[in-house]
PLY file of the C-alpha trace (Angstrom):
ply
format ascii 1.0
element vertex 70
property float x
property float y
property float z
element edge 69
property int vertex1
property int vertex2
end_header
241.10 82.68 54.78
243.54 79.86 54.13
245.21 81.78 51.31
245.79 84.75 53.60
247.47 82.43 56.10
249.68 80.96 53.38
250.69 84.40 52.11
251.44 85.50 55.65
253.58 82.41 56.25
255.50 83.09 53.02
256.06 86.72 53.99
257.18 85.75 57.49
259.53 82.99 56.34
263.09 83.95 57.07
265.04 81.19 55.34
264.91 78.99 52.26
264.27 75.82 54.28
261.05 77.27 55.68
259.97 78.46 52.24
260.65 75.03 50.75
258.55 73.41 53.48
255.68 75.82 52.79
256.04 75.20 49.06
255.88 71.44 49.62
252.67 71.80 51.65
251.12 73.98 48.96
252.06 71.52 46.24
250.36 68.69 48.16
247.18 70.75 48.36
247.48 71.56 44.67
247.76 67.86 43.89
244.69 67.10 46.01
242.64 69.72 44.16
243.94 68.43 40.85
242.60 64.98 41.68
239.34 66.56 42.81
239.08 68.34 39.46
239.71 65.13 37.55
237.05 63.23 39.49
234.51 66.03 39.13
235.16 66.36 35.41
234.81 62.63 34.85
231.49 62.70 36.72
230.42 65.76 34.74
230.07 67.73 37.96
231.19 70.93 36.30
230.39 73.23 39.23
232.74 71.21 41.40
235.33 71.11 38.60
235.25 74.90 38.30
235.67 75.26 42.06
238.66 72.93 41.92
240.30 74.96 39.15
239.76 78.15 41.12
241.47 76.62 44.14
244.28 75.31 41.96
244.90 78.85 40.67
245.16 80.14 44.24
247.70 77.49 45.10
249.67 78.11 41.89
249.94 81.77 42.83
251.12 80.79 46.30
253.81 78.56 44.79
254.89 81.48 42.60
255.18 83.68 45.69
257.48 81.16 47.37
259.62 80.91 44.23
259.97 84.70 44.07
261.11 84.80 47.67
263.57 81.91 47.27
0 1
1 2
2 3
3 4
4 5
5 6
6 7
7 8
8 9
9 10
10 11
11 12
12 13
13 14
14 15
15 16
16 17
17 18
18 19
19 20
20 21
21 22
22 23
23 24
24 25
25 26
26 27
27 28
28 29
29 30
30 31
31 32
32 33
33 34
34 35
35 36
36 37
37 38
38 39
39 40
40 41
41 42
42 43
43 44
44 45
45 46
46 47
47 48
48 49
49 50
50 51
51 52
52 53
53 54
54 55
55 56
56 57
57 58
58 59
59 60
60 61
61 62
62 63
63 64
64 65
65 66
66 67
67 68
68 69
């Protein structure tokens, strides 16, 4: 659901300032999931680590969408 909202916000963005703001928010979420992955991996919680990498891929794609539109 969240990814649909992000994609919609990117599509609706009308200027580069808005896109950069969205991109910044996405990158913060990506960083959070990256830390989550690291913690899970260190604890050998591989299910959680896999979930974190899946979320990171979603956010990477969202960043790519903002870059394309910029």
